[in-house]
Structures are given as C-alpha cells and as structure tokens.
C-alpha positions, 0 to 999 in steps of 0.5 A: 484489529482486522488483519488482511494478509497481502503477501508473505510479509505484508498485511493490511490492518484496520485499526479502528477502535484501537485508541479506545482499546489501547488508550493511544492513537493508531499511529502510536499503536502501530509504532509500538507494534513495529518496535515490538516485532523488531525486538521479539523477532529481530526483523524490521517493520515498515508501516504506513497509516492512512484512511484507505488501503491504497494510501496505507500501502503507499505510506508503507513503501515510502520510508523503507526500511524501518519507517513509519509514514502517515498520509492523512486526508488533508494532505493526500491530494498534494502528496500524490500530485508530486508522485510518479504515475507508477505509484498507482497500483496497476501502473507498471512499466508498459502502462506508464509508457502508454501514459508517458506517450500521452504526456502523463507522468505525474499523478498531479497530471491525472488529478487535473483530468476529467474522469470521462476523458480518462475513461475514454482513453483508458477504459475501466483503468481510467476510472481507477486512475481518476479515483486513486489519483485523488486518494479515493479507495473504498476497499475495506480490510477483508480478514476473510479474503481468499488466500493468494497462495499456499506454501510449505517449507522444510529446513534441514539441519545441513545444507542439501543444495550440493546434493542435488 
C-alpha cells in the first residue's frame, strides 16, 4: 500500500489492491494490521477506512482508542449531516463561532446550502465547506509529500531532568 505520514503517530494508507494481494477485503487487512501492531509493539491503533482522506480521518477519530470505523459512500451524507461543523478540517473554534453566528452548527445545515452562497459568505473556505460536507475530497495519498517536520531524540539511561 501507499503510505503518507500525517503526523508522528498518524498516516494515510491507500489500500487499493490489498484484496488481490492478501485475499481479504481492506477492512479485514486493516483490522489485522492494527492487532499485529498492538501485539508486536504494545501500542493501540485506531483506524478509519473510507473512500477519501477526509472521511478516513473522521472515521479514525470516531472510535478512539482501539477502534476501527468504516464510512462508505452510501452512508457518508447521512453520517456527516448529524455531525458538528468542527468535524471539518479547518473549522476551529473561531470559524465555528463565525458559522454559529450565521446559524450554522451542523454539517447537515451546510449540506442544505448552495455552493455559491457558501462562497459568497466565506470565500475559498466556502467551497471547501461545500465539498467536505458532502464527502467530496479528491486528494490522493502522496507517499512523496514534503515532511512537515524533522526531529531527533536521545534517551539517556538515567533521568537528567533534575540536572538542568
């Protein structure tokens, strides 16, 4: 599979072809992977499976810790309609407050609005709200994406915190 790191403990995987390779559906491959990571490394894994990156991340965050959630195209609109606008990437506290002042608190309310109206009110972000509220995200897994940060760490045999 293609792997795109998202953060130190998150990544996007493109599981296209895994059914042919492993002889099992992607959800089962993902579940077995999560169990194997927990068994081998002793850390829990939360995983989300969907047809686009936005919903895969939403699914992953949905049942933490140690959860596996799947959001398919058939249920995406109904699932999203019940969620708060803060579930959309880029909608933090400040922008959620702006949307709230406009009477918009749920993704379902965004789904009922026209793209042109959202863009008139919120510019480029309005287009993003329109697309993501409908489960439309055409970004692909990019294994060659630029690293967001570089870090290194050293572990000493004894705690040196008190020496500082």
